[in-house]
N, C-alpha and C positions, 0 to 999 in steps of 0.2 A: 521380449521383441525386439528385431532386427529395426534398427531405423532407416528409411528411405529419403535420400539428399540428392539428388541429380542436379549437375550444375547444368544451366539453361544455355549456356555457352557452347559446352562440348557438343557434338556430333551424337552421342550416344549408341548406345549398343541395345540391337535389337535379336532377343532370343528366341530361336524356334525349337518347340518341345516336341517333338513327334517323333515315335518308332520307327517310320519308313523312313530311307534313307533317300529314297527318290521324291516323295513327299520334300523332305528337309531341303534336297539341292534345288528344287521348283520355287521353294520360297528365298533360298537363297539366292538365285537368280534375279528375281525381282528383287529384292531390297537391297541386296550388297553395291551397288551403283550408289546408293544413299545415305547408307548407316554400316556401322562396324555389326558383325554377325556373331553370335555365337550358339552354338547348338548342344541339344541334348536328349537323349535317345530313349530317354523314358521320363515319366514322371518324378518319380523321386532323385534323380538328377537334377531335372533341370529344378526342382524346388531346393535341392541344395545349394546349390549354382544361385540363385535370388538369396538365400538366406547368408550365406559367407560375403556375398558383394552387395551388399545395400548399396542403391542408387548408381549401381553399374548400368542398371538397363533402362531407357529409354520407353520399351512396348517388350511386350511378349504375345508370342503367337503360339496357342497351346492345344495339341489336339486331344480328343476327349478318348480316343481307344486305344490304350496304352498299358503294357505289362508292368510287374511293378507296383504301380498307381494312375490311375486311370485320370485326366485332365478333369473332372470334375470333383476329385480328391486334391489333387493340387490347389486346385480355386477354392476349396475350403480351409484351409490351411493360410494359403495367401490371403485370404479375407478374414482372417484370426489375427493374423499380422498387421493388417490397413495397408497390404503393399498396392491393390488396386485404388486407392485414391492416390495416391505417389507417381504410378503410371500404369499406364492402360494395358489390360489382357484382352486377347481376341481370342475367344475358342473356334477354332477348324475343324468341321466333323463334317463326315460322310453322310450321316444318317441324324439331320437336325431335329430330331423328336420334339413334343411341346413342353417334355415336362423336363427334358434337360435343359433346353432351352431358357423356362421360366425358372430354376432355379440357377441357372449360371446368370443371369439378370438379378436376382437378388443375390447372389454374393460380388457383386460389382463390375460383372463384364462388360464390355464396353459396346462390343458389337459380336454377333455369330455370325461364321464365314461357312458358306456351306464349299465343299469339296464336289467336284474340280475345280481350283478357283481359277477366274477370269484375273491374268495378271496385272493391265491399268487401272481395273475396279478395286481389285482387293490393294495396289499402291495407293491409291487416291483414296479410300475409307481408312486406311491406317496412318496415312501420312498426315491426315486433316484431325486426327483425335489427338497423334503427337503433336501436331505443333499447337492445338488446343490445350494440351495440356502444358507444353513448355510456357504459352503466354500467359499461363495462368500463374504459373511457379513462378516469373519473372515481375510480374504487376503484385505479386504476394511479396517479392522480395522489395519492393517498392516501398510499399504500405508499411512492411516492416523497419525499415528504415526510417520511413516519412513519421510513424509512432515513436520508433527511437530518439530522433531529434526531435519531436515534440515534448518526452518525458525527461530530454535532457533540459530543453527550454523552460519546462514549467518547475524542475526543481530550483534551476537558477533565480525563477519567481519568489520561488517559496523561500529561501536561503536568503535573497533580498528584502523580504518582506518580515521575515525571523531578526532580520538585521539592523531594519527602518525600527521595529519595534523595541529592540534590545537600547538601542542608541539614543530613544527618544524615552525610555525609563530611566535609563540611567544617566541620563541629564537631568532628569526630575529628584533622582536619588542625591546624586552629589549637588545639585542646588539647596538639598533638604540637610545637607553636610552627613547624610548617612554614611554607614562603610560601602565599600563599594560592590561587596556581594550580594548585598538586599536583596536584588529583584534577581540574582541569581539562585539563592535560597529558597524563595518564595515559589519560583519555577521547581524546584528540586521537592520541597517539601507536597506542592499542589502533587504534581507527578505521582510520589509514592503516594499519597495517601489515596489517588484513585487506582492507582496502578498495582497496590498490595494490599488493596483492603476491598472489605465486602464495599465499599461507598462506589466503587465503581464496577460493581457486580451489572452485569450486560449491554457495558461499554464495550465499543470496537477502541484498537490502540489508539488510532487515526483520532477519533474523540477526546482521548485521554490526551494525547498532544497541543490540540488545539485549548483545550482548558489548560493548561499548563503554560501553551506561549501567553493565551490572555490574562495569566494570573500577573505577569510581572507589569502591565497596567494597571494594575488597580489602585496607584495613587496617581497617575497620570495630572487628575485636576488640579494637583499641589502647584500646578504652575501657574493658577491663577492667583494662588495665596502670596502674600506682602513677606518679605523676608523678614521684616521684624516679629511678625506671628509663626513663621514657618521655622524660623532657628531661634525661636526665645528660650534662652537656657531655664527660664525658672517654668512654674505655673502659669498657665491661659488666665486672662479674666474673663468672665463670663460671655462680656463684648467678643473678646476675641475668640472665641470656642466656637462660637456661632459662626465667624468667618471663616474659620480652620473647616467647619463641619461641611461649608459651601464646596471642599473640594470633591466631594463624590458628586454632585450634580454636574459641576463643572466639568469633569471628566468626562461623567455619559455623552454632553453637551461637546465637547473637545472631539471625542470618539466618534460623535455623528456627523463632524463636520470635513471628514476625511474620508473620500469618494473611495481611491483604491482600497483602504482599509475595510469600508463597508463591504468589499468582495469577496476578502480574505472569509472563509469556513470559523477561523477563531473569531470574528469581530462582534458576533451574539452573545459570546460568551463575555468577550471584554466589557461589552459595554455595562450587562448587567452586572458583573464584577465590580466595575469602576463605580456605578451607582451603590448597591447595595453590599458591598463587604464592610460598613459599619453597624448593619440591621443586627440586632441578636434575638437570640430562640423565646425569651421574654416578651418581646415586642417593644423593648425600651432604646430599641439603636435609632439609630438616624439613616438616611433624610426621611422615610416612609413610615416608620412605625412596624415595618412588618413582624411577623411573631412567626413561630413554628416553622411548618412545613411550606406557608406562604414564601419561604427566602430558599431560592435553589440551592442545590446541594456544593457548585461548584464555588456560588457567592460564600456559603458557611465554612467552606474549605480554606478559602483564601483567606478570613476573619480570623480562622485559628491560625493559620501560619503565619499572620501577619502579628498575632500578637507573641506567640512560641517566640518570633525571631526578635520582635521589638524586647521580650525579656530577657532574651539569653544575649543581648549585644547591648553594648555601651552607646548611647544617644547624647543628645547635647543636653537632655534636662535631665539625666541619669546615667548608671552606672550598670555593668551587666549583672543579672541576680545568679546566684547558683543554681543548676540544675535541678536540685531537689526543690530549691523556693520556688520558680517557676512550676515544676508539676503541679505543686501544692496549690500555687495561684490559679492554674488552670482548672484545677479539679474541684478547688472549692469558689468558683466562679468569682473572684477577686480582680478580675481582666474583662467582665462578660458573661453571658449566659449563653451556653452554646447545647446545640441537639445531643440528648444522652448516646445516639447511635456515632454520631461523629467524634464525640469524647471516646466511644470506644474503639473507634478503629485507628484514632490519633495513638493513644497508648498503646495499641498492640502493633505501633509500628515506632514508637518514639526511641528505642533503643537505637534504631537504625538512623532516624532523625539527628540524633545528637552526635551524631558522628559528622555531620555538616560544619559542625563548631568545635573548637579548640579549648581545652582546659588551663588554666593560669596556674600558677603556684599557691593559689588559696582555694581553686576549684572550682572558679566561675568560668562560664561558659564567654570563651573570645572568638576572633574571626580571624 
């Protein structure tokens, strides 16, 4: 199907399709002071001219009774191409019966003009419609440019929001003396779980992107935890652990105090993940003791991603574990209870997730 695109700044060419040379001459005399004129002596030739030169014609004056192909058949073909929506077509006939007129309007013709034509009347009718089409085309161009500009601005805002989120998460990460890639890996693990397993079934790509972005803010509440506890190299005392556990509630409170973030679609995921990424499938997690499906899929996924990354990397309080031991600890529940379906999805892509890490000479995962 040809594409029709007329430059609204150009005068345009008016196509006259009529087998009668006298009629063509009359119409040319009326319109040539205002438009460039092209002529076709039969319907088939006129149709070929339009299809070979999309966008050239600002209007078509189409006779009905012609050899080779009549005007109604030409109009049917043009309708299939979508041409009448791009440039006006006028049917010019000496015998405008009701059936022909009805079909012509159904096929998108703008007007039916009776022969013999009255010059000033036909000129005004045709010019008015051409001007309307050109004005509409100019308006569409303005709207499209405005939409493109708004889209660019929206993309800039999205990138700025993502940059702010990543900067905040990275600041917390470095304060806790964790490796620089922790938040990036949590993002990538979460994204993989939702994009490449049944965990994300029915989700749109946009939603998965929002969840992955929200995941990097899971530990934002650690900003409220004292350094002596946050970076303690040994085991925390029960009292210290109670303080550490408050990073979940503190994170949700902090996110709720950033109005700009609340306007971002990822906020609802971020607040839920910050609050609930330490809940457990068996109900023995914190801060609310949720269990099973009471925990959202994204909070469960980030919980598992966080455990997987923590076991696979060196921290101030431990060395990295070998990959086989990491998988056995997760499978056996040594580091928390996880939903069986989540575990199934995790192990189905773990080979891919392991590529986020490098092995040292002893086979331990490093970054």
